[in-house]
C-alpha positions in Angstrom: -37.2 41.5 22.8 -39.9 41.1 25.5 -42.2 44.0 26.0 -44.9 45.1 28.4 -47.4 43.8 25.9 -46.6 40.2 26.3 -46.2 37.7 29.1 -42.6 36.9 28.7 -41.1 39.2 31.2 -40.7 37.7 34.7 -40.2 40.4 37.3 -40.5 39.8 41.1 -39.6 42.1 44.0 -38.7 40.3 47.2 -38.1 42.0 50.6 -35.7 40.6 53.2 -37.1 39.8 56.5 -40.6 39.3 55.0 -40.4 37.3 51.8 -37.1 35.6 52.7 -34.7 35.4 55.6 -37.7 35.9 58.0 -35.7 34.7 61.0 -32.7 36.9 60.3 -32.8 40.0 62.5 -30.3 41.9 60.4 -32.2 41.1 57.2 -35.4 42.5 58.8 -33.6 45.6 59.9 -31.9 46.4 56.6 -35.1 45.8 54.5 -33.2 45.0 51.4 -35.0 44.3 48.1 -33.8 41.4 45.9 -35.2 41.3 42.4 -35.7 38.4 39.9 -35.8 39.3 36.3 -36.3 36.8 33.6 -38.0 35.3 30.5 -41.0 33.2 31.3 -40.7 31.4 28.0 -37.2 30.1 28.5 -37.5 29.9 32.2 -34.3 31.8 32.8 -33.9 34.5 35.3 -31.2 36.8 37.0 -31.2 37.7 40.6 -30.4 41.3 41.6 -28.4 41.5 44.7 -29.0 38.1 46.3 -28.1 38.3 50.0 -29.1 36.8 53.4 -30.7 33.5 52.4 -29.6 32.3 49.0 -31.2 28.9 49.2 -34.5 30.6 49.9 -34.2 32.9 47.0 -33.3 30.1 44.6 -36.2 28.1 45.8 -38.7 31.0 45.5 -38.0 31.5 41.9 -37.9 27.8 41.3 -41.5 27.8 42.7 -42.4 30.1 39.7 -40.8 27.4 37.4 -37.8 29.7 36.8 -34.1 28.8 37.1 -31.4 31.3 38.0 -28.8 31.7 35.3 -26.9 34.7 36.6 -26.6 37.6 39.0 -26.8 41.3 38.6 -24.9 43.2 41.3 -25.8 46.9 41.8 -22.7 47.4 44.1 -20.3 45.7 46.4 -21.8 46.3 49.9 -22.4 43.1 51.9 -26.1 43.6 52.4 -26.4 43.3 48.6 -24.0 40.6 47.7 -22.7 39.1 50.9 -19.8 39.5 53.2 -19.0 40.9 56.7 -21.1 43.8 58.0 -21.3 45.1 61.6 -19.5 42.1 62.8 -22.0 39.8 61.1 -21.5 37.5 58.1 -24.1 37.8 55.4 -24.6 35.1 52.9 -24.4 36.2 49.3 -22.9 35.4 45.9 -20.1 33.2 47.2 -22.8 30.9 48.6 -24.8 31.0 45.4 -21.8 29.9 43.4 -21.4 27.0 45.7 -24.8 25.8 44.7 -24.5 26.5 41.0 -22.2 28.1 38.6 -23.4 31.2 36.9 -22.0 34.6 35.9 -22.0 37.6 38.3 -22.5 40.7 36.3 -20.8 43.8 37.8 -19.7 47.3 36.6 -16.0 47.3 35.7 -15.1 49.8 38.4 -16.6 47.6 41.1 -14.6 44.4 40.4 -11.8 44.9 43.0 -14.4 46.0 45.6 -16.6 42.9 45.0 -13.6 40.5 45.2 -12.4 42.0 48.4 -15.9 42.0 50.0 -17.0 38.6 49.0 -13.9 36.5 48.3 -15.3 35.6 45.0 -12.6 35.1 42.3 -12.4 37.6 39.5 -12.9 34.9 36.9 -16.4 34.4 38.4 -17.3 38.0 37.6 -18.3 39.5 34.2 -17.2 43.1 34.1 -19.3 45.6 32.1 -18.8 49.1 30.7 -21.4 51.8 31.0 -24.3 51.3 28.6 -23.9 47.6 28.3 -26.7 45.1 27.8 -27.3 41.9 29.6 -29.8 39.4 28.1 -31.7 36.7 29.8 -33.7 34.7 27.3 -35.3 37.4 25.1 -35.3 40.0 27.7 -32.8 42.9 27.4 -31.5 44.7 30.5 -29.7 48.0 30.1 -26.9 48.7 32.5 -26.7 52.3 33.7 -23.5 53.3 35.5 -24.3 55.6 38.4 -21.2 56.1 40.5 -21.4 58.0 43.8 -22.6 55.6 46.5 -19.7 53.3 45.3 -17.4 53.6 42.2 -19.2 51.0 40.2 -22.8 51.4 41.4 -25.1 50.6 38.5 -28.9 50.6 37.9 -30.9 48.3 35.5 -33.4 49.4 33.0 -35.8 46.8 31.8 -39.3 47.2 30.2 -40.3 50.5 31.9 -38.7 49.6 35.2 -35.6 51.1 36.8 -33.9 48.9 39.5 -31.8 51.5 41.2 -29.9 49.7 44.0 -28.7 52.3 46.6 -28.3 55.2 44.0 -31.8 56.4 44.3 -34.6 55.7 46.7 -38.2 56.8 46.6 -37.1 59.3 49.4 -33.5 60.4 49.3 -30.4 58.7 47.8 -27.5 56.5 48.8 -24.9 57.6 51.3 -21.7 59.3 50.1 -19.6 59.0 53.3 -18.6 55.3 52.8 -15.4 53.8 51.3 -15.4 54.5 47.6 -18.2 57.1 47.7 -18.0 60.3 45.8 -20.5 63.1 46.5 -19.8 64.9 43.2 -20.2 61.7 41.2 -23.5 61.0 43.0 -24.8 64.4 42.0 -23.9 63.7 38.3 -25.6 60.3 38.5 -28.8 61.7 40.0 -28.8 64.3 37.2 -28.6 61.4 34.7 -31.5 59.5 36.5 -33.6 62.7 36.5 -33.8 62.4 32.8 -35.4 59.0 32.9 -39.0 59.2 31.6 -41.7 59.9 34.1 -43.6 56.8 33.3 -40.7 54.5 34.2 -41.3 52.8 37.6 -38.5 53.1 40.2 -37.6 50.0 42.2 -35.1 50.8 45.0 -32.6 48.7 46.8 -34.2 49.1 50.3 -37.7 49.7 51.5 -37.0 53.0 53.1 -40.5 54.4 52.4 -44.0 53.1 52.8 -44.4 52.3 49.1 -42.1 49.7 47.5 -42.0 51.4 44.1 -43.2 54.6 42.3 -43.2 56.2 38.9 -40.2 58.4 38.3 -42.7 61.3 37.7 -43.9 61.1 41.3 -40.4 60.6 42.6 -39.2 63.7 40.9 -41.9 65.7 42.5 -41.4 64.3 46.0 -37.8 63.4 46.4 -35.8 66.2 47.9 -32.5 65.2 46.3 -34.0 65.4 42.8 -35.7 68.7 43.6 -32.4 70.2 44.8 -30.4 69.4 41.6 -29.3 72.5 39.8 
């Protein structure tokens, strides 16, 4: 398995409206992060939550001599995987599948929500249970089920990094007043994430703070939702 002590791990954070989809006003307003995680030796990578400008995302990683072999979805919302939002159509996994066939990895509870939101067929999705592992080349990515923002929200642990989607931000956490949200489940998920080691670096689903990432140790000290856990 790739570790922090070698050069196999490919990890890239991309910001909507800045690194891609620069001419898309909604992308700039939503400040979504897309992540590319892969194995430099094999040239394979997975995209986390590709939305807004799929061709640009594929071309960006291709410029790093990487090819996309799958998608990891944190949750079903259109600004993360495509669909209709605020009367606007956001490009996402359905457009990606038109360009190339690859598995879309989702948490099992999220499957019906993803199909309804994107129109992608269930056979294009790979449903995972809590604690599952997805491999890309020699890199292992642990799937952490964190319901609350949505029923099947999930985070990804890889080599000292936590890609948290909309479950946990550097400041605050995901909303729990949307379809499929559950405030109590969110509290339980936050308690679970509060146990993540302090030296793990948190990578959120949106840039809602000045910094783009921070150690869990610093987030535990500054994030009011973690401080308020009983």
